[in-house]
TIFI-941594 format. One record per atom (N, C-alpha, C, O, CB): z, x, y. Coordinates in steps of 0.001 Angstrom, whole numbers, plus 500000, padded with zeros to 6 digits. Each point is the difference from the previous one (the first is absolute). Glycine has a CB too. Example, Ala and Ser with C-alpha at 12.3 -4.5 7.8 and 13.67 -1.06 7.14 Angstrom:
<sites>
507800513190494310/500000499110501190/500000500900501200/500665501036499981/500581497072498846/498034501542502223/500060500820501190/500730499230501090/500169500509501108/497686500675498264/
</sites>
This chain:
<sites>
828227143175798404/500943499163499798/501390500737500149/500231501050499400/498150497584499173/502471500791502209/501340500721500085/501074499202499170/500000498777499861/499415502163502541/501418499862497117/501174499505499269/501228500087500857/500434501079500402/498550499615497449/501635498004502453/501178499852500763/501205499826499165/500015499149499110/498648499927502627/502420501744498525/501250499722499383/500712499014500678/500032499960501230/500046502152497978/500562496997499991/500893499025500595/501290500615500366/500443500910499299/498497497331499423/501732501319502366/501250500565500316/501036499318498957/499894498830499633/499438501590502991/501614500406496978/500987499539499134/500904498941500777/500182500116501212/499728502156497466/500598496785500645/500882499061500570/501197500693500528/500526500914499364/498651497358499136/501291501296502709/501078500580500585/501309499748499230/500231498879499548/498539500908502570/502136501286497717/501080499778499245/501083499216500988/500265500337501154/499154501845497248/501092496798500941/500845499103500847/501427499975499187/500125499400498932/497720499026502069/503123502239499582/501350500097499405/500791498688500243/499694499221500904/500296503322499462/500980497264498833/500936498771500151/501224500559500777/500232501209500030/499021497548497676/501523500318502925/501107500389500772/500973500572498942/500149499431498919/499478498789503000/501017502885498400/500994500649499172/499398501006498988/500713500673499255/500677497270501023/497280502121499736/499361500953499022/499922501367500501/499693500254501164/499006497951497975/501592502715499941/499939501434500247/498574500489500169/499190499774499101/502902500486499605/497562500374502352/498628500510500376/500121501407500356/501046500562500325/498190497249500501/499494502762499078/499771501287500604/499146500088501099/498888499478499917/501503501271498104/499966499854503037/499324500274501225/499289501241499797/500552501090500147/501078497743501238/497088501025498261/499162501317499746/499686500808501057/499584501137499778/499491497803498602/501085500571502956/499929500835501101/501074501030500186/499752501167500303/499123497024500602/502380501309498893/501051500886500200/500663500488498682/500799500935500026/499514497932502163/499340500472496614/500616500431498730/501422499388499788/500698500354499050/497967501810501131/501714496968500672/501309499364499864/499892498614499166/499063499208500105/501646501921502200/500332498731496911/500138498645499274/500969499149500787/501071500436500424/498497500579497254/499986497699502503/500740499095500708/499997498621499431/499293499741499026/500261501625502850/501213497734498694/500069498604499463/499198499112500958/500333500005501186/502000500357497721/496741498951500729/499148499187500749/500920498899500570/500718499340499248/497171501209499318/502086499259502774/500757498918500550/499086498841500552/500286498841499699/501528502867500851/497078498569500262/499200498979500550/498816500667500564/499931501212500203/501988497297500256/497122500604499791/498731500462500881/499998499190501240/500109498774499999/498424501819497992/501334500173503112/499854499433501323/498852500769500762/499937501228500067/502594498084499956/496641499879500496/498829500566500766/499015501036499156/499352500884500560/502240498858501557/498395500046496632/499158500855499133/500627501182499497/499377500795499296/498832498433501879/503036500940499157/500734501208499582/501144499580499051/500663498978500175/498763502229502035/500754499671496760/501118499675498992/501185500625500607/499921501069500604/498637498877497257/502604499361501978/501257500623500312/500743500318498770/500183499191499090/499890499636503019/500401502545497906/500732500537498729/501380500507500359/500232500335501162/497571500363497778/503033499367500210/501276500522500141/500432500889498822/499683499714498846/500807498303502520/500233503056498945/500422500939498912/500825499245498971/500719499080500388/499292502885501216/499932498379497036/500800499277499081/501585500039500326/500738499094499612/497392501437498677/502318500521502413/501237500154500288/500454499332501333/501163500035500403/498608501965498229/499304497452501945/500156499409501350/499593500876501133/499520501113499787/502274497625499296/498395500763502184/499605500815501179/498998499289500656/499769498834499678/500750503262499340/498820498503501919/498943499521500980/498673499658499255/499536500769499158/501505500702502707/498425497470498438/498730499683499422/498947500809500757/500106500378501166/500663497279498133/498114502576499811/498874500660500671/498773499125499601/500123499143499125/500940503322500824/497818497738500655/498774499257499844/498938500820499197/499985501228500084/500532497565502110/498603500525497034/498956500595499269/498780499101500088/500110498775499938/501529502377498541/497316499403501650/498632499295499914/499849499544498504/500500500600499048/498363500888502907/500373497358497967/499845499479498557/499255501061499060/500310500138498817/499573497391502133/499225503123499605/499227501041499086/500803501189499624/499570500794499164/498350498563501918/503360500818499564/500904501089499629/501001499578498921/500820500826499598/498926500090502712/500228497858497211/501005499603499010/499584499993498577/498855499657499707/502032499056502024/499930501626497411/499671499977498507/501238499628499314/501095500203500525/497124501565499595/501644497677498682/501397499711499266/500619501240499673/499339500969499625/499915496954499348/502089502093501163/500836501215499764/500132500163498439/500205499047499248/501150500649503038/498509501578497317/500293500324498597/501352499460499529/500997500282500665/497618501758499612/501495497181498590/501351499557499639/500892501304499686/499639500853499190/499398496828499831/502115502381501674/500897501078499542/501343499347499668/500785499641500877/498040502163500560/501389498065497309/501329499426499729/499758498398499755/499976499554498853/501322502360502693/498536497305499524/499760498539499889/498653499526500654/499290499136499485/503236500586500524/497188500911501158/498818499553500729/500066498590500390/501029499325499999/497700502297498825/500067497971501519/499818498584500423/500814499368501093/500291500693500975/499100499159496842/501004498892502113/500626499337501191/501484500596500051/500620500270498971/497883497421500836/501941502466501300/501468500572500295/500779498753500501/499670499475501064/499581503067499657/501716497002498579/500743498831500193/500842500239501451/500583501055500248/499557498447496948/499828499505503586/500651500089501244/499362500809501035/500526500160501101/501359499500497671/496979500859500893/499263500843501055/499560499344501201/499960500633501056/499304500611497195/500368497415501681/499505499317501106/501111499310500709/499663499104500774/498182500652498120/503397500500500979/501119499348500544/499868500194501600/500074501133500477/501435499284497290/498308498526502988/499853500194501412/501219500719500743/499819500528501097/498728497408498758/502655502069499538/501034500601500649/500047501528499654/500867500699500523/500347497063499475/497949502725499207/499879501412499643/501084500459498995/500273501186499811/498719499204502459/501581498608497126/500997500415498937/499168500306498678/498826499657499859/503154498823501195/498713502155498064/499324500394498796/500728499433498869/501117499509500161/498035502544500841/500225497994497775/500606499417498798/499478498572499678/499459499322500874/502580502068499622/498123498198498319/499545498751499501/500558498880501012/501188499920500312/498756500990497142/499074498263503003/500410498844500862/500551500493501342/500605499215500729/499930499413497204/499291502522502377/500577500498501294/501433500402499913/500583500292501045/497866498262500105/502196501491497670/501308500498499903/500219501395500105/499260500754499368/501038497470499416/500607502223501918/500174501489500092/500538500524498676/499515501026499522/500932498849502985/500535499467496878/500577500346498660/499680498874498989/500611498932499960/501292502410501150/497078499007498082/499635498860499028/501030499671499083/500767500891499636/497015499748500471/502347498132499444/501116499577499031/499773500711498718/498841500143499608/501426497558501410/500728502755498295/500131500631498830/499300499142498829/500010498769500005/502158502345500943/497286499583498151/499453499394498851/501092499277499091/501006500645499705/497164501145500427/501693497012499447/500923499361499093/500214500951498816/499117500728499547/500134496919501170/502050502274498812/500432500734498694/499362499255498866/499883498775500023/502397502018500897/497265500036497982/499325499375498882/501149499199499226/501181500336499920/496905501596499904/501307496933499623/500944499211499156/500459500753498761/499256500771499392/499632497165501412/502457501791498823/500561500687498850/499213499713498650/499460498903499860/502804500962501345/497676500918497984/499354499807498764/500870499124499026/501184500285499824/497631501947500546/500638496783499047/500771499060499162/499933500533498589/498925500433499584/500582497545501910/501655502020497681/499949500307498628/499453498823499172/500189498819500292/501713502755500071/497450498836498651/499365498956499100/500827499560498842/499566499155499217/498327501792501389/
</sites>
């Protein structure tokens, strides 16, 4: 009797997720899958590269990890909602005396 190991389920990243290309050691942002290849882009922008599904793994969270806001902007802009300069956070409300 032979014992067969089941293949682990393939890792399926979500658009904008930070992933590790285990073949090259580079961390990239998952953009899309076309023709069975995953398209990745460096977190700081630049040219996309392709990776086979078996060469992808979740990236170790460094600081925030997870989904990168605005990473899937088709115009290639960065920042939340594709804005180059995100809006400043609102000032905290003044404390009220009791």
